[in-house]
Each structure stands twice: as structure tokens, then as C-alpha cells.
C-alpha positions as CSV (number, residue, x, y, z in Angstrom):
1,X,69.6,-14.7,30.7
2,X,68.4,-13.4,27.0
3,X,71.4,-12.1,24.5
4,X,71.0,-11.4,21.0
5,X,71.7,-13.8,18.7
6,X,71.6,-14.0,14.9
7,X,69.6,-16.6,13.0
8,X,69.3,-18.2,9.1
9,X,66.5,-19.9,7.9
10,X,67.1,-22.4,5.0
11,X,66.2,-19.6,2.5
12,X,69.3,-17.8,3.6
13,X,67.3,-15.0,5.5
14,X,69.5,-13.5,8.7
15,X,67.4,-12.1,11.4
16,X,68.7,-10.5,15.1
17,X,66.3,-11.9,18.3
18,X,66.6,-11.3,21.7
19,X,66.3,-15.2,23.3
20,X,67.2,-17.1,25.9
21,X,70.6,-18.9,25.6
22,X,69.6,-22.2,25.2
23,X,67.1,-21.3,22.2
24,X,68.9,-22.9,19.3
25,X,66.0,-22.6,16.6
26,X,63.0,-20.2,15.9
27,X,60.5,-19.5,13.1
28,X,62.0,-17.2,10.6
29,X,60.4,-13.4,10.6
30,X,60.2,-13.4,6.6
31,X,59.4,-17.0,5.5
32,X,58.0,-18.6,8.7
33,X,60.5,-21.3,8.4
34,X,62.6,-22.9,11.1
35,X,65.9,-20.7,11.3
36,X,68.4,-21.8,13.6
37,X,71.3,-20.1,15.4
38,X,74.5,-19.1,13.9
39,X,77.6,-18.0,15.1
40,X,78.1,-13.9,14.4
41,X,81.2,-12.5,13.0
42,X,82.8,-10.1,15.2
43,X,82.2,-6.8,14.1
44,X,84.8,-4.6,15.6
45,X,87.6,-2.8,13.9
46,X,91.4,-2.4,15.5
47,X,93.7,0.5,15.1
48,X,96.3,-0.9,12.3
49,X,99.6,-0.3,13.9
50,X,98.6,-0.1,17.9
51,X,95.9,-3.1,17.7
52,X,93.9,-1.0,19.9
53,X,90.3,-0.3,19.7
54,X,89.8,3.0,18.0
55,X,87.4,5.0,20.5
56,X,89.9,3.6,23.3
57,X,93.0,5.1,21.1
58,X,91.1,8.1,20.4
59,X,89.8,9.3,23.6
60,X,93.5,8.1,25.2
61,X,95.3,10.7,22.4
62,X,92.7,13.1,22.8
63,X,93.2,13.4,26.9
64,X,97.0,12.9,26.0
65,X,96.8,16.0,23.7
66,X,94.5,18.1,26.5
67,X,97.2,17.7,29.0
68,X,99.8,18.5,27.2
69,X,98.5,21.6,26.4
70,X,97.8,22.4,29.8
71,X,101.5,21.7,30.5
72,X,102.8,23.8,28.2
73,X,100.2,26.5,29.2
74,X,101.7,26.5,32.8
75,X,105.1,26.2,31.7
76,X,104.6,29.6,30.2
77,X,102.7,31.0,32.6
78,X,104.3,33.8,34.2
79,X,104.9,34.1,38.1
80,X,102.9,37.0,40.0
């Protein structure tokens, strides 16, 4: 299976490549020297208070406010 990995060469050029999981080294795109696979840092940001992912928290909050708005509207509706 192919996955995206980061590689760094001896000149500290960092690049990404879509390679097989068994690939540990390839030629640097910038200088051509051997580049070894590195462990990438996590690129996700969590919401400060709850620890939830911002996208998921924002979607939940938006759906909740829409639901509350509909419930308020329904409670103020005049029966016919």
C-alpha cells in the first residue's frame, strides 16, 4: 500500500513522497543525495478547552444552534 511520507537528506531538504510502506530511502528532489524517511509531526490542532478537533466541534455547535432555533420557533408557533 502506498502512503505519503516525509524524507530528509543530509543537506536538510525536506520533501514528501507517495511511496510503499517498505521504502526507507530515496533520492532528494532538490540535490539528488540520499534522503531517509522521517517521522512527521502531527498537524492537527485541538480546541483548547474540550480537546475536540475544531472542525468537529464547529459542526456540532452549528447543528446544535440550528436545532435550538427550530425548537424555539416551533414552541412559539400559533396553533390553527
